[in-house]
mmCIF file of the N, C-alpha and C atoms, coordinates in Angstrom:
data_MODEL
# 
_entry.id   MODEL 
# 
loop_
_atom_site.group_PDB 
_atom_site.id 
_atom_site.type_symbol 
_atom_site.label_atom_id 
_atom_site.label_alt_id 
_atom_site.label_comp_id 
_atom_site.label_asym_id 
_atom_site.label_entity_id 
_atom_site.label_seq_id 
_atom_site.pdbx_PDB_ins_code 
_atom_site.Cartn_x 
_atom_site.Cartn_y 
_atom_site.Cartn_z 
_atom_site.occupancy 
_atom_site.B_iso_or_equiv 
_atom_site.pdbx_formal_charge 
_atom_site.auth_seq_id 
_atom_site.auth_comp_id 
_atom_site.auth_asym_id 
_atom_site.auth_atom_id 
_atom_site.pdbx_PDB_model_num 
ATOM 1   N N  . MET A 1 1  ? 13.089  -8.710  -23.885 1.00 0.00 ? 1  MET A N  1 
ATOM 2   C CA . MET A 1 1  ? 12.273  -7.649  -24.430 1.00 0.00 ? 1  MET A CA 1 
ATOM 3   C C  . MET A 1 1  ? 12.269  -6.478  -23.443 1.00 0.00 ? 1  MET A C  1 
ATOM 4   N N  . ALA A 1 2  ? 12.491  -5.282  -23.937 1.00 0.00 ? 2  ALA A N  1 
ATOM 5   C CA . ALA A 1 2  ? 12.565  -4.083  -23.089 1.00 0.00 ? 2  ALA A CA 1 
ATOM 6   C C  . ALA A 1 2  ? 11.157  -3.655  -22.666 1.00 0.00 ? 2  ALA A C  1 
ATOM 7   N N  . PRO A 1 3  ? 11.049  -3.140  -21.433 1.00 0.00 ? 3  PRO A N  1 
ATOM 8   C CA . PRO A 1 3  ? 9.733   -2.673  -20.985 1.00 0.00 ? 3  PRO A CA 1 
ATOM 9   C C  . PRO A 1 3  ? 9.263   -1.474  -21.805 1.00 0.00 ? 3  PRO A C  1 
ATOM 10  N N  . THR A 1 4  ? 7.960   -1.373  -21.999 1.00 0.00 ? 4  THR A N  1 
ATOM 11  C CA . THR A 1 4  ? 7.399   -0.254  -22.753 1.00 0.00 ? 4  THR A CA 1 
ATOM 12  C C  . THR A 1 4  ? 7.416   0.996   -21.877 1.00 0.00 ? 4  THR A C  1 
ATOM 13  N N  . PRO A 1 5  ? 7.292   2.177   -22.483 1.00 0.00 ? 5  PRO A N  1 
ATOM 14  C CA . PRO A 1 5  ? 7.258   3.410   -21.693 1.00 0.00 ? 5  PRO A CA 1 
ATOM 15  C C  . PRO A 1 5  ? 6.135   3.405   -20.648 1.00 0.00 ? 5  PRO A C  1 
ATOM 16  N N  . VAL A 1 6  ? 4.988   2.829   -20.991 1.00 0.00 ? 6  VAL A N  1 
ATOM 17  C CA . VAL A 1 6  ? 3.878   2.774   -20.042 1.00 0.00 ? 6  VAL A CA 1 
ATOM 18  C C  . VAL A 1 6  ? 4.260   1.903   -18.850 1.00 0.00 ? 6  VAL A C  1 
ATOM 19  N N  . ASN A 1 7  ? 4.850   0.758   -19.100 1.00 0.00 ? 7  ASN A N  1 
ATOM 20  C CA . ASN A 1 7  ? 5.268   -0.133  -18.020 1.00 0.00 ? 7  ASN A CA 1 
ATOM 21  C C  . ASN A 1 7  ? 6.280   0.548   -17.100 1.00 0.00 ? 7  ASN A C  1 
ATOM 22  N N  . ARG A 1 8  ? 7.205   1.289   -17.694 1.00 0.00 ? 8  ARG A N  1 
ATOM 23  C CA . ARG A 1 8  ? 8.213   1.998   -16.882 1.00 0.00 ? 8  ARG A CA 1 
ATOM 24  C C  . ARG A 1 8  ? 7.544   3.064   -16.021 1.00 0.00 ? 8  ARG A C  1 
ATOM 25  N N  . ARG A 1 9  ? 6.605   3.786   -16.607 1.00 0.00 ? 9  ARG A N  1 
ATOM 26  C CA . ARG A 1 9  ? 5.896   4.841   -15.878 1.00 0.00 ? 9  ARG A CA 1 
ATOM 27  C C  . ARG A 1 9  ? 5.083   4.256   -14.718 1.00 0.00 ? 9  ARG A C  1 
ATOM 28  N N  . VAL A 1 10 ? 4.403   3.158   -14.976 1.00 0.00 ? 10 VAL A N  1 
ATOM 29  C CA . VAL A 1 10 ? 3.620   2.502   -13.930 1.00 0.00 ? 10 VAL A CA 1 
ATOM 30  C C  . VAL A 1 10 ? 4.546   2.000   -12.826 1.00 0.00 ? 10 VAL A C  1 
ATOM 31  N N  . GLN A 1 11 ? 5.656   1.390   -13.208 1.00 0.00 ? 11 GLN A N  1 
ATOM 32  C CA . GLN A 1 11 ? 6.599   0.883   -12.209 1.00 0.00 ? 11 GLN A CA 1 
ATOM 33  C C  . GLN A 1 11 ? 7.195   2.021   -11.377 1.00 0.00 ? 11 GLN A C  1 
ATOM 34  N N  . LYS A 1 12 ? 7.485   3.132   -12.024 1.00 0.00 ? 12 LYS A N  1 
ATOM 35  C CA . LYS A 1 12 ? 8.004   4.293   -11.296 1.00 0.00 ? 12 LYS A CA 1 
ATOM 36  C C  . LYS A 1 12 ? 6.986   4.790   -10.281 1.00 0.00 ? 12 LYS A C  1 
ATOM 37  N N  . HIS A 1 13 ? 5.718   4.833   -10.686 1.00 0.00 ? 13 HIS A N  1 
ATOM 38  C CA . HIS A 1 13 ? 4.637   5.263   -9.784  1.00 0.00 ? 13 HIS A CA 1 
ATOM 39  C C  . HIS A 1 13 ? 4.520   4.292   -8.602  1.00 0.00 ? 13 HIS A C  1 
ATOM 40  N N  . ARG A 1 14 ? 4.545   3.003   -8.892  1.00 0.00 ? 14 ARG A N  1 
ATOM 41  C CA . ARG A 1 14 ? 4.450   1.998   -7.825  1.00 0.00 ? 14 ARG A CA 1 
ATOM 42  C C  . ARG A 1 14 ? 5.643   2.089   -6.880  1.00 0.00 ? 14 ARG A C  1 
ATOM 43  N N  . ASP A 1 15 ? 6.816   2.289   -7.429  1.00 0.00 ? 15 ASP A N  1 
ATOM 44  C CA . ASP A 1 15 ? 8.015   2.430   -6.588  1.00 0.00 ? 15 ASP A CA 1 
ATOM 45  C C  . ASP A 1 15 ? 7.893   3.641   -5.669  1.00 0.00 ? 15 ASP A C  1 
ATOM 46  N N  . ALA A 1 16 ? 7.365   4.749   -6.199  1.00 0.00 ? 16 ALA A N  1 
ATOM 47  C CA . ALA A 1 16 ? 7.186   5.956   -5.386  1.00 0.00 ? 16 ALA A CA 1 
ATOM 48  C C  . ALA A 1 16 ? 6.200   5.702   -4.250  1.00 0.00 ? 16 ALA A C  1 
ATOM 49  N N  . LEU A 1 17 ? 5.129   4.982   -4.539  1.00 0.00 ? 17 LEU A N  1 
ATOM 50  C CA . LEU A 1 17 ? 4.157   4.655   -3.500  1.00 0.00 ? 17 LEU A CA 1 
ATOM 51  C C  . LEU A 1 17 ? 4.794   3.775   -2.427  1.00 0.00 ? 17 LEU A C  1 
ATOM 52  N N  . ARG A 1 18 ? 5.600   2.809   -2.846  1.00 0.00 ? 18 ARG A N  1 
ATOM 53  C CA . ARG A 1 18 ? 6.283   1.952   -1.869  1.00 0.00 ? 18 ARG A CA 1 
ATOM 54  C C  . ARG A 1 18 ? 7.258   2.763   -1.017  1.00 0.00 ? 18 ARG A C  1 
ATOM 55  N N  . MET A 1 19 ? 7.940   3.689   -1.647  1.00 0.00 ? 19 MET A N  1 
ATOM 56  C CA . MET A 1 19 ? 8.875   4.539   -0.897  1.00 0.00 ? 19 MET A CA 1 
ATOM 57  C C  . MET A 1 19 ? 8.127   5.415   0.114   1.00 0.00 ? 19 MET A C  1 
ATOM 58  N N  . ALA A 1 20 ? 6.857   5.694   -0.170  1.00 0.00 ? 20 ALA A N  1 
ATOM 59  C CA . ALA A 1 20 ? 6.037   6.488   0.744   1.00 0.00 ? 20 ALA A CA 1 
ATOM 60  C C  . ALA A 1 20 ? 5.464   5.624   1.863   1.00 0.00 ? 20 ALA A C  1 
ATOM 61  N N  . GLY A 1 21 ? 5.816   4.345   1.868   1.00 0.00 ? 21 GLY A N  1 
ATOM 62  C CA . GLY A 1 21 ? 5.361   3.460   2.930   1.00 0.00 ? 21 GLY A CA 1 
ATOM 63  C C  . GLY A 1 21 ? 4.069   2.731   2.636   1.00 0.00 ? 21 GLY A C  1 
ATOM 64  N N  . LEU A 1 22 ? 3.638   2.750   1.396   1.00 0.00 ? 22 LEU A N  1 
ATOM 65  C CA . LEU A 1 22 ? 2.404   2.067   1.020   1.00 0.00 ? 22 LEU A CA 1 
ATOM 66  C C  . LEU A 1 22 ? 2.721   0.736   0.358   1.00 0.00 ? 22 LEU A C  1 
ATOM 67  N N  . ARG A 1 23 ? 1.754   -0.139  0.364   1.00 0.00 ? 23 ARG A N  1 
ATOM 68  C CA . ARG A 1 23 ? 1.925   -1.404  -0.344  1.00 0.00 ? 23 ARG A CA 1 
ATOM 69  C C  . ARG A 1 23 ? 0.641   -1.752  -1.065  1.00 0.00 ? 23 ARG A C  1 
ATOM 70  N N  . PRO A 1 24 ? 0.741   -2.464  -2.168  1.00 0.00 ? 24 PRO A N  1 
ATOM 71  C CA . PRO A 1 24 ? -0.459  -2.810  -2.928  1.00 0.00 ? 24 PRO A CA 1 
ATOM 72  C C  . PRO A 1 24 ? -1.236  -3.936  -2.236  1.00 0.00 ? 24 PRO A C  1 
ATOM 73  N N  . VAL A 1 25 ? -2.549  -3.873  -2.356  1.00 0.00 ? 25 VAL A N  1 
ATOM 74  C CA . VAL A 1 25 ? -3.409  -4.941  -1.859  1.00 0.00 ? 25 VAL A CA 1 
ATOM 75  C C  . VAL A 1 25 ? -4.448  -5.259  -2.927  1.00 0.00 ? 25 VAL A C  1 
ATOM 76  N N  . GLN A 1 26 ? -4.983  -6.452  -2.853  1.00 0.00 ? 26 GLN A N  1 
ATOM 77  C CA . GLN A 1 26 ? -6.037  -6.845  -3.778  1.00 0.00 ? 26 GLN A CA 1 
ATOM 78  C C  . GLN A 1 26 ? -7.256  -7.204  -2.953  1.00 0.00 ? 26 GLN A C  1 
ATOM 79  N N  . ILE A 1 27 ? -8.403  -6.672  -3.323  1.00 0.00 ? 27 ILE A N  1 
ATOM 80  C CA . ILE A 1 27 ? -9.629  -7.016  -2.615  1.00 0.00 ? 27 ILE A CA 1 
ATOM 81  C C  . ILE A 1 27 ? -10.647 -7.559  -3.605  1.00 0.00 ? 27 ILE A C  1 
ATOM 82  N N  . TRP A 1 28 ? -11.474 -8.427  -3.127  1.00 0.00 ? 28 TRP A N  1 
ATOM 83  C CA . TRP A 1 28 ? -12.535 -8.992  -3.942  1.00 0.00 ? 28 TRP A CA 1 
ATOM 84  C C  . TRP A 1 28 ? -13.858 -8.451  -3.426  1.00 0.00 ? 28 TRP A C  1 
ATOM 85  N N  . VAL A 1 29 ? -14.683 -7.983  -4.311  1.00 0.00 ? 29 VAL A N  1 
ATOM 86  C CA . VAL A 1 29 ? -15.979 -7.418  -3.946  1.00 0.00 ? 29 VAL A CA 1 
ATOM 87  C C  . VAL A 1 29 ? -17.068 -8.149  -4.733  1.00 0.00 ? 29 VAL A C  1 
ATOM 88  N N  . PRO A 1 30 ? -18.297 -8.119  -4.232  1.00 0.00 ? 30 PRO A N  1 
ATOM 89  C CA . PRO A 1 30 ? -19.377 -8.790  -4.966  1.00 0.00 ? 30 PRO A CA 1 
ATOM 90  C C  . PRO A 1 30 ? -19.546 -8.202  -6.373  1.00 0.00 ? 30 PRO A C  1 
ATOM 91  N N  . ASP A 1 31 ? -19.880 -9.069  -7.303  1.00 0.00 ? 31 ASP A N  1 
ATOM 92  C CA . ASP A 1 31 ? -20.131 -8.652  -8.679  1.00 0.00 ? 31 ASP A CA 1 
ATOM 93  C C  . ASP A 1 31 ? -21.556 -8.144  -8.785  1.00 0.00 ? 31 ASP A C  1 
ATOM 94  N N  . THR A 1 32 ? -21.711 -6.843  -8.960  1.00 0.00 ? 32 THR A N  1 
ATOM 95  C CA . THR A 1 32 ? -23.046 -6.231  -9.007  1.00 0.00 ? 32 THR A CA 1 
ATOM 96  C C  . THR A 1 32 ? -23.819 -6.616  -10.267 1.00 0.00 ? 32 THR A C  1 
ATOM 97  N N  . ARG A 1 33 ? -23.159 -7.215  -11.228 1.00 0.00 ? 33 ARG A N  1 
ATOM 98  C CA . ARG A 1 33 ? -23.834 -7.621  -12.467 1.00 0.00 ? 33 ARG A CA 1 
ATOM 99  C C  . ARG A 1 33 ? -24.371 -9.046  -12.394 1.00 0.00 ? 33 ARG A C  1 
ATOM 100 N N  . ARG A 1 34 ? -24.027 -9.758  -11.337 1.00 0.00 ? 34 ARG A N  1 
ATOM 101 C CA . ARG A 1 34 ? -24.414 -11.156 -11.206 1.00 0.00 ? 34 ARG A CA 1 
ATOM 102 C C  . ARG A 1 34 ? -25.927 -11.283 -10.984 1.00 0.00 ? 34 ARG A C  1 
ATOM 103 N N  . PRO A 1 35 ? -26.534 -12.281 -11.625 1.00 0.00 ? 35 PRO A N  1 
ATOM 104 C CA . PRO A 1 35 ? -27.967 -12.499 -11.390 1.00 0.00 ? 35 PRO A CA 1 
ATOM 105 C C  . PRO A 1 35 ? -28.216 -12.751 -9.892  1.00 0.00 ? 35 PRO A C  1 
ATOM 106 N N  . GLY A 1 36 ? -29.248 -12.132 -9.377  1.00 0.00 ? 36 GLY A N  1 
ATOM 107 C CA . GLY A 1 36 ? -29.587 -12.325 -7.978  1.00 0.00 ? 36 GLY A CA 1 
ATOM 108 C C  . GLY A 1 36 ? -28.962 -11.316 -7.034  1.00 0.00 ? 36 GLY A C  1 
ATOM 109 N N  . PHE A 1 37 ? -28.044 -10.502 -7.529  1.00 0.00 ? 37 PHE A N  1 
ATOM 110 C CA . PHE A 1 37 ? -27.372 -9.534  -6.656  1.00 0.00 ? 37 PHE A CA 1 
ATOM 111 C C  . PHE A 1 37 ? -28.371 -8.534  -6.074  1.00 0.00 ? 37 PHE A C  1 
ATOM 112 N N  . VAL A 1 38 ? -29.212 -7.971  -6.919  1.00 0.00 ? 38 VAL A N  1 
ATOM 113 C CA . VAL A 1 38 ? -30.181 -6.964  -6.465  1.00 0.00 ? 38 VAL A CA 1 
ATOM 114 C C  . VAL A 1 38 ? -31.147 -7.588  -5.467  1.00 0.00 ? 38 VAL A C  1 
ATOM 115 N N  . ALA A 1 39 ? -31.622 -8.788  -5.742  1.00 0.00 ? 39 ALA A N  1 
ATOM 116 C CA . ALA A 1 39 ? -32.549 -9.462  -4.832  1.00 0.00 ? 39 ALA A CA 1 
ATOM 117 C C  . ALA A 1 39 ? -31.889 -9.720  -3.478  1.00 0.00 ? 39 ALA A C  1 
ATOM 118 N N  . GLU A 1 40 ? -30.630 -10.124 -3.487  1.00 0.00 ? 40 GLU A N  1 
ATOM 119 C CA . GLU A 1 40 ? -29.925 -10.373 -2.227  1.00 0.00 ? 40 GLU A CA 1 
ATOM 120 C C  . GLU A 1 40 ? -29.714 -9.082  -1.444  1.00 0.00 ? 40 GLU A C  1 
ATOM 121 N N  . CYS A 1 41 ? -29.418 -7.983  -2.130  1.00 0.00 ? 41 CYS A N  1 
ATOM 122 C CA . CYS A 1 41 ? -29.289 -6.684  -1.460  1.00 0.00 ? 41 CYS A CA 1 
ATOM 123 C C  . CYS A 1 41 ? -30.611 -6.296  -0.808  1.00 0.00 ? 41 CYS A C  1 
ATOM 124 N N  . ARG A 1 42 ? -31.677 -6.485  -1.532  1.00 0.00 ? 42 ARG A N  1 
ATOM 125 C CA . ARG A 1 42 ? -32.993 -6.153  -0.989  1.00 0.00 ? 42 ARG A CA 1 
ATOM 126 C C  . ARG A 1 42 ? -33.309 -7.018  0.221   1.00 0.00 ? 42 ARG A C  1 
ATOM 127 N N  . ARG A 1 43 ? -33.040 -8.317  0.129   1.00 0.00 ? 43 ARG A N  1 
ATOM 128 C CA . ARG A 1 43 ? -33.301 -9.232  1.235   1.00 0.00 ? 43 ARG A CA 1 
ATOM 129 C C  . ARG A 1 43 ? -32.552 -8.800  2.493   1.00 0.00 ? 43 ARG A C  1 
ATOM 130 N N  . GLN A 1 44 ? -31.267 -8.492  2.321   1.00 0.00 ? 44 GLN A N  1 
ATOM 131 C CA . GLN A 1 44 ? -30.458 -8.083  3.467   1.00 0.00 ? 44 GLN A CA 1 
ATOM 132 C C  . GLN A 1 44 ? -30.909 -6.727  4.017   1.00 0.00 ? 44 GLN A C  1 
ATOM 133 N N  . SER A 1 45 ? -31.294 -5.823  3.133   1.00 0.00 ? 45 SER A N  1 
ATOM 134 C CA . SER A 1 45 ? -31.771 -4.509  3.575   1.00 0.00 ? 45 SER A CA 1 
ATOM 135 C C  . SER A 1 45 ? -33.049 -4.637  4.394   1.00 0.00 ? 45 SER A C  1 
ATOM 136 N N  . LEU A 1 46 ? -33.951 -5.499  3.950   1.00 0.00 ? 46 LEU A N  1 
ATOM 137 C CA . LEU A 1 46 ? -35.197 -5.709  4.687   1.00 0.00 ? 46 LEU A CA 1 
ATOM 138 C C  . LEU A 1 46 ? -34.928 -6.320  6.058   1.00 0.00 ? 46 LEU A C  1 
ATOM 139 N N  . LEU A 1 47 ? -33.985 -7.263  6.125   1.00 0.00 ? 47 LEU A N  1 
ATOM 140 C CA . LEU A 1 47 ? -33.619 -7.852  7.416   1.00 0.00 ? 47 LEU A CA 1 
ATOM 141 C C  . LEU A 1 47 ? -33.045 -6.797  8.359   1.00 0.00 ? 47 LEU A C  1 
ATOM 142 N N  . ALA A 1 48 ? -32.182 -5.945  7.826   1.00 0.00 ? 48 ALA A N  1 
ATOM 143 C CA . ALA A 1 48 ? -31.575 -4.897  8.653   1.00 0.00 ? 48 ALA A CA 1 
ATOM 144 C C  . ALA A 1 48 ? -32.634 -3.903  9.120   1.00 0.00 ? 48 ALA A C  1 
ATOM 145 N N  . ALA A 1 49 ? -33.549 -3.546  8.228   1.00 0.00 ? 49 ALA A N  1 
ATOM 146 C CA . ALA A 1 49 ? -34.605 -2.599  8.590   1.00 0.00 ? 49 ALA A CA 1 
ATOM 147 C C  . ALA A 1 49 ? -35.506 -3.192  9.667   1.00 0.00 ? 49 ALA A C  1 
ATOM 148 N N  . GLU A 1 50 ? -35.832 -4.464  9.544   1.00 0.00 ? 50 GLU A N  1 
ATOM 149 C CA . GLU A 1 50 ? -36.673 -5.119  10.540  1.00 0.00 ? 50 GLU A CA 1 
ATOM 150 C C  . GLU A 1 50 ? -35.953 -5.179  11.887  1.00 0.00 ? 50 GLU A C  1 
ATOM 151 N N  . ALA A 1 51 ? -34.657 -5.470  11.876  1.00 0.00 ? 51 ALA A N  1 
ATOM 152 C CA . ALA A 1 51 ? -33.888 -5.504  13.118  1.00 0.00 ? 51 ALA A CA 1 
ATOM 153 C C  . ALA A 1 51 ? -33.853 -4.120  13.756  1.00 0.00 ? 51 ALA A C  1 
ATOM 154 N N  . ASP A 1 52 ? -33.742 -3.090  12.941  1.00 0.00 ? 52 ASP A N  1 
ATOM 155 C CA . ASP A 1 52 ? -33.753 -1.715  13.458  1.00 0.00 ? 52 ASP A CA 1 
ATOM 156 C C  . ASP A 1 52 ? -35.092 -1.380  14.105  1.00 0.00 ? 52 ASP A C  1 
ATOM 157 N N  . ARG A 1 53 ? -36.179 -1.772  13.436  1.00 0.00 ? 53 ARG A N  1 
ATOM 158 C CA . ARG A 1 53 ? -37.512 -1.502  13.975  1.00 0.00 ? 53 ARG A CA 1 
ATOM 159 C C  . ARG A 1 53 ? -37.740 -2.228  15.302  1.00 0.00 ? 53 ARG A C  1 
ATOM 160 N N  . ALA A 1 54 ? -37.152 -3.401  15.447  1.00 0.00 ? 54 ALA A N  1 
ATOM 161 C CA . ALA A 1 54 ? -37.352 -4.216  16.645  1.00 0.00 ? 54 ALA A CA 1 
ATOM 162 C C  . ALA A 1 54 ? -36.503 -3.742  17.824  1.00 0.00 ? 54 ALA A C  1 
ATOM 163 N N  . ASP A 1 55 ? -35.537 -2.878  17.588  1.00 0.00 ? 55 ASP A N  1 
ATOM 164 C CA . ASP A 1 55 ? -34.617 -2.452  18.652  1.00 0.00 ? 55 ASP A CA 1 
ATOM 165 C C  . ASP A 1 55 ? -34.866 -0.989  19.001  1.00 0.00 ? 55 ASP A C  1 
ATOM 166 N N  . ALA A 1 56 ? -35.810 -0.758  19.899  1.00 0.00 ? 56 ALA A N  1 
ATOM 167 C CA . ALA A 1 56 ? -36.187 0.606   20.271  1.00 0.00 ? 56 ALA A CA 1 
ATOM 168 C C  . ALA A 1 56 ? -35.034 1.349   20.940  1.00 0.00 ? 56 ALA A C  1 
ATOM 169 N N  . ALA A 1 57 ? -34.234 0.644   21.723  1.00 0.00 ? 57 ALA A N  1 
ATOM 170 C CA . ALA A 1 57 ? -33.104 1.285   22.409  1.00 0.00 ? 57 ALA A CA 1 
ATOM 171 C C  . ALA A 1 57 ? -32.083 1.809   21.397  1.00 0.00 ? 57 ALA A C  1 
ATOM 172 N N  . MET A 1 58 ? -31.859 1.036   20.357  1.00 0.00 ? 58 MET A N  1 
ATOM 173 C CA . MET A 1 58 ? -30.908 1.477   19.327  1.00 0.00 ? 58 MET A CA 1 
ATOM 174 C C  . MET A 1 58 ? -31.453 2.700   18.605  1.00 0.00 ? 58 MET A C  1 
ATOM 175 N N  . GLN A 1 59 ? -32.752 2.683   18.299  1.00 0.00 ? 59 GLN A N  1 
ATOM 176 C CA . GLN A 1 59 ? -33.348 3.837   17.620  1.00 0.00 ? 59 GLN A CA 1 
ATOM 177 C C  . GLN A 1 59 ? -33.243 5.087   18.483  1.00 0.00 ? 59 GLN A C  1 
ATOM 178 N N  . GLN A 1 60 ? -33.480 4.950   19.776  1.00 0.00 ? 60 GLN A N  1 
ATOM 179 C CA . GLN A 1 60 ? -33.361 6.088   20.683  1.00 0.00 ? 60 GLN A CA 1 
ATOM 180 C C  . GLN A 1 60 ? -31.918 6.592   20.705  1.00 0.00 ? 60 GLN A C  1 
ATOM 181 N N  . PHE A 1 61 ? -30.966 5.669   20.765  1.00 0.00 ? 61 PHE A N  1 
ATOM 182 C CA . PHE A 1 61 ? -29.548 6.034   20.750  1.00 0.00 ? 61 PHE A CA 1 
ATOM 183 C C  . PHE A 1 61 ? -29.198 6.799   19.473  1.00 0.00 ? 61 PHE A C  1 
ATOM 184 N N  . MET A 1 62 ? -29.679 6.299   18.324  1.00 0.00 ? 62 MET A N  1 
ATOM 185 C CA . MET A 1 62 ? -29.388 6.949   17.042  1.00 0.00 ? 62 MET A CA 1 
ATOM 186 C C  . MET A 1 62 ? -30.009 8.345   16.995  1.00 0.00 ? 62 MET A C  1 
ATOM 187 N N  . ASP A 1 63 ? -31.239 8.480   17.485  1.00 0.00 ? 63 ASP A N  1 
ATOM 188 C CA . ASP A 1 63 ? -31.896 9.787   17.495  1.00 0.00 ? 63 ASP A CA 1 
ATOM 189 C C  . ASP A 1 63 ? -31.133 10.776  18.375  1.00 0.00 ? 63 ASP A C  1 
ATOM 190 N N  . GLU A 1 64 ? -30.708 10.317  19.543  1.00 0.00 ? 64 GLU A N  1 
ATOM 191 C CA . GLU A 1 64 ? -29.948 11.181  20.449  1.00 0.00 ? 64 GLU A CA 1 
ATOM 192 C C  . GLU A 1 64 ? -28.595 11.557  19.843  1.00 0.00 ? 64 GLU A C  1 
ATOM 193 N N  . SER A 1 65 ? -27.970 10.613  19.167  1.00 0.00 ? 65 SER A N  1 
ATOM 194 C CA . SER A 1 65 ? -26.675 10.879  18.527  1.00 0.00 ? 65 SER A CA 1 
ATOM 195 C C  . SER A 1 65 ? -26.823 11.908  17.422  1.00 0.00 ? 65 SER A C  1 
ATOM 196 N N  . LEU A 1 66 ? -27.872 11.765  16.622  1.00 0.00 ? 66 LEU A N  1 
ATOM 197 C CA . LEU A 1 66 ? -28.110 12.717  15.533  1.00 0.00 ? 66 LEU A CA 1 
ATOM 198 C C  . LEU A 1 66 ? -28.368 14.118  16.074  1.00 0.00 ? 66 LEU A C  1 
ATOM 199 N N  . ALA A 1 67 ? -29.033 14.209  17.206  1.00 0.00 ? 67 ALA A N  1 
ATOM 200 C CA . ALA A 1 67 ? -29.322 15.529  17.795  1.00 0.00 ? 67 ALA A CA 1 
ATOM 201 C C  . ALA A 1 67 ? -28.046 16.234  18.208  1.00 0.00 ? 67 ALA A C  1 
ATOM 202 N N  . GLY A 1 68 ? -26.983 15.462  18.457  1.00 0.00 ? 68 GLY A N  1 
ATOM 203 C CA . GLY A 1 68 ? -25.730 16.040  18.928  1.00 0.00 ? 68 GLY A CA 1 
ATOM 204 C C  . GLY A 1 68 ? -24.767 16.500  17.851  1.00 0.00 ? 68 GLY A C  1 
ATOM 205 N N  . VAL A 1 69 ? -25.141 16.399  16.584  1.00 0.00 ? 69 VAL A N  1 
ATOM 206 C CA . VAL A 1 69 ? -24.215 16.774  15.510  1.00 0.00 ? 69 VAL A CA 1 
ATOM 207 C C  . VAL A 1 69 ? -24.504 18.153  14.925  1.00 0.00 ? 69 VAL A C  1 
ATOM 208 N N  . GLU A 1 70 ? -25.508 18.820  15.458  1.00 0.00 ? 70 GLU A N  1 
ATOM 209 C CA . GLU A 1 70 ? -25.847 20.140  14.932  1.00 0.00 ? 70 GLU A CA 1 
ATOM 210 C C  . GLU A 1 70 ? -24.658 21.085  15.087  1.00 0.00 ? 70 GLU A C  1 
ATOM 211 N N  . GLY A 1 71 ? -24.333 21.805  14.035  1.00 0.00 ? 71 GLY A N  1 
ATOM 212 C CA . GLY A 1 71 ? -23.228 22.725  14.057  1.00 0.00 ? 71 GLY A CA 1 
ATOM 213 C C  . GLY A 1 71 ? -21.916 22.149  13.552  1.00 0.00 ? 71 GLY A C  1 
ATOM 214 N N  . TRP A 1 72 ? -21.871 20.843  13.326  1.00 0.00 ? 72 TRP A N  1 
ATOM 215 C CA . TRP A 1 72 ? -20.654 20.238  12.779  1.00 0.00 ? 72 TRP A CA 1 
ATOM 216 C C  . TRP A 1 72 ? -20.493 20.688  11.325  1.00 0.00 ? 72 TRP A C  1 
ATOM 217 N N  . THR A 1 73 ? -19.273 20.772  10.891  1.00 0.00 ? 73 THR A N  1 
ATOM 218 C CA . THR A 1 73 ? -19.031 21.116  9.490   1.00 0.00 ? 73 THR A CA 1 
ATOM 219 C C  . THR A 1 73 ? -18.363 19.951  8.809   1.00 0.00 ? 73 THR A C  1 
ATOM 220 N N  . ALA A 1 74 ? -18.583 19.853  7.535   1.00 0.00 ? 74 ALA A N  1 
ATOM 221 C CA . ALA A 1 74 ? -18.025 18.746  6.748   1.00 0.00 ? 74 ALA A CA 1 
ATOM 222 C C  . ALA A 1 74 ? -16.614 19.039  6.340   1.00 0.00 ? 74 ALA A C  1 
# 
């Protein structure tokens, strides 16, 4: 069976990317629709926030770092 025009176009695009030195990768990420996802995000966020509050040296470092970015452009 001959490839469809869409398949040929996709393959041509992939070949061009490979010629540019790129390669395809597959990554797996958490499913945001899964039950419990929001609760787990909240749990982890609260843990991180508590760790931040407990580390005064880190907060001072972050404040000093932020003071040094004035005038930067995006």
